[in-house]
C-alpha positions as CSV (number, residue, x, y, z in Angstrom):
1,M,-54.1,-35.5,76.4
2,L,-57.3,-33.8,77.4
3,V,-60.5,-35.6,77.3
4,S,-63.8,-33.8,76.8
5,R,-66.9,-34.5,78.9
6,G,-68.6,-35.9,75.9
7,E,-65.9,-38.5,75.5
8,K,-65.8,-39.3,79.3
9,W,-69.6,-40.0,79.2
10,F,-69.3,-41.9,76.0
11,S,-66.6,-44.1,77.5
12,A,-68.7,-44.5,80.6
13,L,-71.7,-45.6,78.6
14,N,-69.7,-48.0,76.6
15,H,-68.4,-49.7,79.8
16,T,-71.7,-49.9,81.2
17,V,-73.1,-51.6,78.1
18,L,-70.2,-54.1,78.0
19,V,-70.6,-54.9,81.6
20,V,-74.3,-55.4,81.3
21,F,-73.8,-57.7,78.2
22,S,-71.0,-59.7,80.0
23,L,-73.3,-60.4,82.9
24,L,-76.0,-61.5,80.7
25,A,-73.6,-63.9,79.0
26,L,-72.4,-65.2,82.4
27,A,-75.8,-65.7,83.9
28,P,-76.7,-69.1,82.4
29,F,-73.2,-70.2,83.3
30,L,-73.6,-69.2,86.8
31,H,-76.8,-70.8,87.2
32,I,-75.5,-74.1,86.0
33,V,-72.6,-73.9,88.5
34,A,-75.2,-73.1,91.3
35,Q,-77.3,-76.1,90.3
36,S,-74.3,-78.4,90.2
37,F,-73.4,-77.5,93.9
38,S,-77.2,-77.4,95.2
39,N,-78.9,-80.2,97.1
40,Q,-81.7,-82.3,95.4
41,Q,-84.6,-80.6,97.1
42,A,-83.5,-77.0,96.1
43,V,-83.0,-78.1,92.5
44,I,-86.3,-79.8,92.2
45,S,-88.2,-77.0,93.8
46,G,-86.6,-74.7,91.4
47,I,-85.4,-72.2,93.9
48,V,-81.8,-72.2,92.8
49,G,-80.7,-68.9,91.2
50,F,-77.0,-67.8,90.9
51,W,-75.9,-69.1,94.2
52,P,-75.9,-72.8,95.6
53,I,-78.5,-73.8,98.1
54,G,-77.7,-76.6,100.5
55,W,-74.1,-76.8,99.4
56,N,-72.8,-80.2,98.4
57,I,-70.7,-82.0,95.8
58,D,-72.8,-85.4,95.3
59,A,-73.4,-84.5,91.7
60,Y,-69.6,-84.3,91.0
61,K,-69.0,-87.4,92.8
62,N,-71.5,-89.3,90.7
63,V,-70.3,-87.9,87.6
64,L,-66.7,-88.6,88.3
65,K,-67.5,-92.2,89.2
66,D,-69.3,-92.9,85.9
67,T,-67.1,-94.9,83.7
68,A,-68.8,-93.8,80.5
69,F,-68.0,-90.1,81.5
70,I,-64.4,-90.9,82.1
71,N,-64.1,-92.9,78.8
72,A,-65.8,-90.0,76.8
73,F,-63.6,-87.6,78.7
74,S,-60.4,-89.5,77.7
75,V,-61.6,-89.7,74.0
76,S,-62.0,-85.9,73.9
77,V,-58.7,-85.2,75.5
78,N,-56.9,-87.5,73.1
79,R,-58.7,-86.2,70.1
80,T,-58.2,-82.5,71.1
81,V,-54.5,-83.0,71.9
82,I,-53.7,-85.2,68.8
83,G,-56.0,-83.4,66.4
84,T,-54.6,-79.9,67.4
85,L,-51.0,-81.0,67.1
86,L,-51.6,-82.8,63.7
87,S,-53.6,-79.8,62.4
88,V,-51.1,-77.2,63.5
89,G,-48.2,-79.2,61.8
90,L,-50.0,-79.9,58.6
91,T,-51.1,-76.3,58.3
92,S,-47.5,-75.1,59.0
93,L,-46.1,-77.3,56.3
94,L,-48.7,-76.2,53.8
95,A,-48.7,-72.5,54.6
96,Y,-45.0,-72.1,54.5
97,P,-44.3,-72.7,50.9
98,L,-47.4,-70.8,49.9
99,S,-45.7,-67.8,51.7
100,K,-42.9,-67.9,49.2
101,S,-43.2,-66.1,45.9
102,Y,-40.7,-68.2,44.1
103,I,-42.8,-71.5,44.6
104,L,-44.0,-72.6,41.0
105,G,-47.9,-72.9,41.0
106,R,-48.5,-71.0,44.2
107,Q,-51.2,-69.0,43.0
108,W,-53.0,-71.9,41.4
109,I,-52.8,-74.0,44.8
110,Q,-54.0,-70.9,46.7
111,F,-56.9,-70.6,44.5
112,M,-57.9,-74.2,45.0
113,I,-57.6,-73.7,48.9
114,V,-59.7,-70.7,48.7
115,F,-62.2,-72.4,46.5
116,T,-62.9,-75.1,49.2
117,M,-64.1,-72.2,51.5
118,L,-66.7,-71.2,49.0
119,F,-67.9,-74.6,47.6
120,S,-67.9,-78.0,49.3
121,G,-68.8,-81.6,48.4
122,G,-71.7,-81.6,51.0
123,L,-72.5,-84.1,53.6
124,I,-73.2,-87.3,51.8
125,P,-70.0,-87.0,49.5
126,T,-67.9,-86.4,52.6
127,Y,-69.4,-89.4,54.4
128,L,-68.8,-91.6,51.4
129,V,-65.0,-90.4,51.2
130,V,-64.6,-91.1,55.0
131,K,-66.3,-94.4,54.4
132,E,-64.2,-95.4,51.4
133,A,-61.1,-94.4,53.4
134,G,-62.1,-97.0,56.1
135,L,-62.4,-94.4,58.9
136,I,-65.8,-95.4,59.9
137,D,-66.0,-96.6,63.5
138,T,-62.3,-95.5,64.1
139,F,-60.9,-92.8,66.3
140,W,-59.2,-91.1,63.2
141,A,-62.5,-90.4,61.8
142,L,-62.8,-87.6,64.3
143,I,-59.4,-86.1,63.3
144,I,-58.4,-86.6,59.7
145,P,-61.5,-85.3,57.8
146,G,-61.0,-81.9,59.4
147,A,-57.2,-81.9,59.9
148,I,-56.6,-78.8,57.6
149,S,-58.8,-75.6,57.5
150,A,-58.5,-73.3,54.4
151,F,-59.0,-70.3,56.7
152,N,-56.3,-71.3,59.1
153,V,-54.0,-71.9,56.1
154,I,-54.6,-68.4,54.8
155,I,-54.0,-66.8,58.4
156,M,-50.7,-68.7,58.9
157,R,-49.5,-68.0,55.4
158,S,-50.1,-64.2,55.8
159,F,-48.3,-64.3,59.1
160,F,-45.2,-66.3,57.5
161,Q,-44.9,-63.5,54.8
162,S,-44.3,-61.0,57.8
163,V,-41.1,-62.9,58.9
164,P,-38.0,-60.9,57.6
165,I,-36.7,-62.7,54.6
166,E,-33.1,-61.7,55.7
167,L,-33.3,-64.1,58.6
168,E,-34.0,-66.9,56.2
169,E,-31.3,-66.0,53.7
170,S,-28.7,-65.7,56.6
171,A,-29.7,-69.2,57.7
172,R,-29.6,-70.7,54.2
173,M,-26.1,-69.4,53.7
174,D,-25.1,-71.2,56.9
175,G,-26.3,-74.3,55.2
176,C,-29.8,-74.6,56.7
177,S,-32.3,-76.5,54.7
178,N,-36.0,-75.3,54.1
179,I,-37.2,-77.7,56.8
180,G,-34.6,-76.4,59.2
181,I,-35.5,-72.9,58.5
182,L,-39.2,-73.5,59.1
183,F,-38.6,-75.2,62.4
184,R,-35.7,-73.3,63.8
185,I,-36.5,-69.7,62.7
186,V,-40.0,-69.2,61.2
187,L,-42.1,-71.2,63.9
188,P,-40.3,-69.8,66.9
189,L,-41.0,-66.3,65.6
190,S,-44.8,-67.3,64.8
191,M,-45.9,-68.3,68.3
192,P,-48.8,-65.8,68.2
193,V,-50.4,-67.4,65.0
194,I,-49.5,-70.9,66.1
195,A,-51.2,-70.2,69.4
196,T,-54.2,-68.8,67.7
197,I,-54.6,-71.7,65.1
198,A,-54.1,-74.1,68.0
199,L,-56.9,-72.5,70.0
200,F,-59.2,-72.6,67.1
201,H,-58.5,-76.3,66.4
202,G,-58.6,-77.3,70.1
203,V,-62.1,-75.5,70.8
204,A,-63.4,-77.1,67.5
205,H,-62.3,-80.5,68.5
206,W,-63.5,-80.3,72.1
207,N,-67.0,-78.9,71.2
208,S,-67.4,-81.1,68.2
209,F,-69.9,-84.0,68.2
210,F,-71.6,-84.1,64.8
211,D,-68.8,-86.1,63.2
212,A,-69.1,-88.6,66.0
213,V,-73.0,-88.8,65.2
214,L,-72.1,-89.5,61.4
215,Y,-68.9,-91.7,61.6
216,L,-69.1,-93.6,65.0
217,N,-71.5,-96.4,66.0
218,K,-69.2,-97.8,68.8
219,R,-70.2,-96.2,72.2
220,D,-66.7,-96.5,73.6
221,L,-65.5,-94.1,70.8
222,H,-67.9,-91.4,71.5
223,P,-66.3,-88.1,72.8
224,L,-67.5,-86.0,75.7
225,Q,-69.9,-83.8,73.8
226,M,-71.8,-87.1,72.5
227,Y,-72.1,-88.2,76.3
228,L,-73.5,-84.7,77.2
229,R,-75.8,-85.0,74.4
230,D,-77.1,-88.4,75.5
231,L,-77.3,-87.2,79.2
232,I,-79.5,-84.2,78.3
233,L,-81.8,-85.8,75.8
234,S,-82.1,-89.3,77.2
235,N,-83.7,-90.4,80.6
236,E,-82.0,-93.7,80.5
237,T,-78.4,-93.2,81.1
238,N,-76.4,-95.1,83.8
239,L,-75.6,-92.1,85.5
240,E,-79.2,-90.9,86.0
241,T,-80.2,-94.6,87.0
242,R,-77.6,-94.7,89.6
243,A,-78.3,-91.4,91.0
244,M,-82.2,-92.1,91.2
245,E,-81.3,-95.5,93.1
246,K,-79.1,-93.7,95.6
247,N,-81.2,-90.6,95.8
248,S,-77.9,-88.6,96.1
249,A,-78.5,-85.8,93.6
250,A,-81.1,-84.5,91.4
251,I,-80.8,-85.2,87.7
252,E,-80.6,-81.6,86.7
253,S,-77.7,-81.2,89.2
254,L,-76.0,-84.2,87.4
255,K,-76.4,-82.6,84.1
256,A,-75.1,-79.3,85.3
257,A,-72.0,-81.0,86.9
258,A,-71.3,-83.0,83.8
259,L,-71.5,-79.6,81.9
260,I,-69.2,-77.8,84.2
261,V,-66.6,-80.5,84.3
262,S,-66.7,-80.7,80.5
263,T,-66.1,-76.9,80.2
264,L,-63.1,-76.6,82.7
265,P,-60.4,-77.9,80.4
266,I,-60.8,-75.1,77.7
267,V,-61.5,-72.5,80.4
268,M,-58.2,-73.4,82.1
269,V,-56.2,-73.5,78.8
270,Y,-57.6,-70.3,77.2
271,P,-55.9,-67.9,79.6
272,F,-52.5,-69.2,78.5
273,L,-53.2,-68.6,74.7
274,Q,-55.2,-65.4,75.1
275,R,-52.4,-63.1,75.1
276,Y,-51.5,-64.5,71.6
277,F,-54.9,-64.6,70.4
278,V,-55.7,-61.0,69.2
279,K,-52.2,-60.4,67.9
280,G,-52.3,-63.5,65.9
281,V,-55.6,-63.0,64.3
282,L,-54.8,-59.3,63.6
283,I,-51.4,-59.8,61.8
284,G,-52.4,-63.1,60.1
285,S,-55.6,-61.2,58.5
286,V,-54.0,-57.8,57.7
287,K,-50.8,-59.0,56.1
288,G,-51.4,-59.8,52.4
């Protein structure tokens, strides 16, 4: 296939623009990484750019020794793992019957699900529901209220509709139940959309902090994002006090190290799901 000179210039311009925007997006992250590995004097003087000055790992040592950080990290890991598994499971159980045209009342149920995307009860009614359910100051307040997303149900339902009906009919003739068909045939064939939904929920759980602000008063239940919020906004955390006493790392280095450590889990997981991501979103959104 011949490519004209104009198309070559246009492609080169597109690549150049994308590279520039990518570097602009990476610049703040690289600056934080450099601060986390720099010594106290370099950070305080403000000369750290995109490369560490006075390379050391004192900030990471202080962060990983902080019991509050370890507790918040474990809460976030538990929340992300349990919340994602529960959300994917419930979404699958709801989306599968909605993908079958012979289910009575399917259209009405779909209408009610879509309706929640357009109108919601609001912050105060949601809080009252969570309170009456007895979830205030419990770990499950971080998981149950947002366990199912209407948008994700629609994506998964559309993907399930693309699974050949002949496979299900063949399994049913062999005596397989609806639950068996779902777990033995449909879900194994739906890994792209499952990985996509898992990534959506996993990132949302890991980055969420507002629900913890609303529903949790116990500090030992605070997730990692609440810890980072307190670290950045407050000047009286145990981590900062210990660092100032030991004179081992600048406060800004501690904040940078905590941010980097909190980002690593999602950065490490994303490459394993990325190959499913685009396919899952496109198929789930195009199929009607």
